[in-house]
N, C-alpha and C positions, 0 to 999 in steps of 0.2 A: 656453428651451424649445428651442433648438438642441442645446444642452449635455444635457438629459434625453432628447429623441431620440436622440443619438448613443450616450447611455450604454445606452439600452434596445436599441439595434440590436446595441451590442457582445455584450448577454447574449443575443441570439438567435444570434449567430455564433461563440460559444466554447461547445464542449461541456464536459462535465463533466471530462474528463480534463484539457482548457487550462486552465480554472479551477484545479484542483487544482495544476498545474505553475505557475501565476502565483502561488499562494499559497506554493509552497516557495520560488519566487525572492523573493518579499517578505521572508520569513523570512531568507534568504541575504544579502539587502541591508540587512539591520538594519532592517527595518522604515520603509525609505526608499521611498515610493511611486513618486518620480519615476525614482530609480535602477532601481527593479523594473519598470518599464514599458519603460525603455531596454534593461536586460539581455534582458527577455522579447523584445523586438523582434529585438535582435542574435542570441540563441540559436534563434530561430524565424522567419527572415526570409521564410519561405514562408507563415506565417499572416497572419491578423488583428491588428493591433496596437492594443489598447485603449488609451485615456486614462489618463494618470497615476491620476487619480479613482477609477478604475473598481475598483481595488483596495480603496479604503475602503467602497466601494457593497457591495461584495462580502463584506467581512468584518462588514459591519453587517448584511446578510443571515443569515450564517451566525449570528451572535449573536443576533439578534431572532428568525428562525423556525428555525434547526437546519437551513437548505438555504440553496441559491444563488439569488439573486434571480432574477426574470425567469422566462421559460419553462422549465420542466425539460426538461435532456434526458433520453435515456435514462442508463442507468448504466453504458453502455460507457467501457471506457477507466479508471472509479475503481477497478475491480477490481485486487487484486494478487495476486501469487504469492508466499506465505510459506513461509520454507524453515527447517528445523531440523536440526542436525546429525547426529543419530541417526537421528531418524524423520522423514520427509517429508510436510508436509501442504502444499496448496495450495488457498487461498481464492479463488476464480474466478468471477464473476456470481452470487454466491448459492450457491454448490456449494462441496463440500469434496473435493478431488481426492488420490487417495493411498491408502493407505498406502505407503511404501516404507521399507525397513529396511537400515541399513549393517551389515556384517559389521568388527567390529577397529575400529581408530582411523582417522577420516577425515583424507584428506590431500588437495593440492590436485587432483593427477591423478584420484584417486578421484572426486572431486566435479566435475572437469571431464566424467569418463565419464558420470557423472549426467547431467548438465546436456545432454551431446550424443546419449545413446543413450536413456536413461528417462524424461527429461521430456517429449520431443515425444510419447513413447507415451502418457504418462499425460495429454496434452492432445488427443488424438485427438477427443475429443467435444466440445472447445470450438471455436467457430465461428471462422473463418479472420479475422473482422472483430473479434472480441475479442481474438484472440492477436496481432493488428498492432497494438493499442490499449492493451492492457493494461500495466502496471506492474511490475517486479520488485522485490521487497524480501528482502533477505537483512541478517543480523547480521554483527557484526565476529568471527566463529569465523575461526583463521589459516587454514584450507583455503579459506574464502571468498575470501579477499584475495590468494591465491596470482597472479600475472600471468598464468600461462596461462588462469586462470578470468576474469580482468578483461577479458582482450583477448577472449574469446570471448562474455562479455556485452555487450559495445561491439558487436558484429557483429550477435547476435541480439536486442539490446534498446536500438538506438543512443537514446541521450538518454531513456531509459524503465527504468534500472535505480539502486534505491536501495541504497547501501551504504557501507562506511567509506572506500571510495575510489571510489564510484561516480560517475557525472555527476551525479547528484544527492546530495548527501553526507549521510549517513544519523549523527546523533550517537552516541556510544558510552553504553552506560547508559541507554537511552530506550524501556524497556518500556513506560511507559505512552502510547507512541505506535504500538506494535505488535500489532494484531489478535490474534496468536496468544498473546502475553503478558496482554494485560488482559482477554481474552475465552477463547479456545479451552483453556488449560492449566486454567485453574481450573474451567471446565466439564467438562473429562475426568475430572479427579481427583475432582469430586464424583461422578460416574456410576460411574468404573470403581472407586472405592474404598469404595463402599457396603457392597461386601462383600469378604471377604477372598480374595486371588487364591492359585491353590494353585500354579502354576508358571509358567513364561515363556511357554508357548504361551496357558495361560488368561488371562494379563494382554493377549496381543496379541489375543486372542478378545473379551475386554470392551472393548479399545481400540476395535476394530472395530464392535462394537455400539453404541457409544455415539457413534461418528461416523454410523452408519447412520440413527441417528433423529434427529441434527440437522437443523433447519428451515431450508428457504431463507431465511424471514424472520429468523431468527437469525442466520446468516452473514450478509444484508446489512444488518441493525443495526449490525452490531460492524464491517463494513469500509466502510460508508458513513456511515450517521448519526452513531454512535459516533466513528469515527474523526475526522471533520469538527468534530464539537463539542472533540474534545480537540487539535486543531489549533488550533483559535481560542485555547482556552484556553493553551496553550504560547505562542501570541503575546503572548496578553495579559501574559504573566508572565515575557519576556524569554527565553525558553529554558529557565528555571528550573524544578524540581520546581513540578507543578501539580496532582498528581493529588489532593491532599487539598482543593481548592479545587472539584472537579467532582462529587464523591459525595453 
């Protein structure tokens, strides 16, 4: 009874963002629940530290119900900013923020300029509370891995950015865990290429129109429900290809 009470109390004292971090750490620790609990406590000393068997209970809830067990907190913090090299889209709190187009070949200094000057402007309509809790995700493009970029991300997203050399490592060639890859690109291609494009401007107009009709429910389903389902499947298959098992 005491153990059950403790676990239930933990569910009430960890928000969704912290639960996602714990699952990531569990994966980093090669599915070792005791090591995951210790690592989480060391990495986040100011937070509540769940018992080691909490991770198993959490994964069981994801597998059986498609959500975290216990009383559900708000979706703050589970949202991610997802970036692409040429055209930048951001999926935040059920919204698609952007578009932003680069001219020419992207390098580290151009990308840093985007992060420093353009990204804050694009996030103006996102609440301060969400911005302070959101995670930043980027792929392994060379510009994303520049030292000046990584240092900047360490400052503006401390312990909250995911990338090749991020605080939370992101494995290479993992489109099955990236909402832009497993959801957004397919959606945009279906809508944008329904009719032939005339020129570059026409293509941009169609992309914008497709983004405008994207619903909040669609985005939240991809960045929360579907992402968690895929994360669980990834753990079940030891980090190997798993997309064929969830279709």
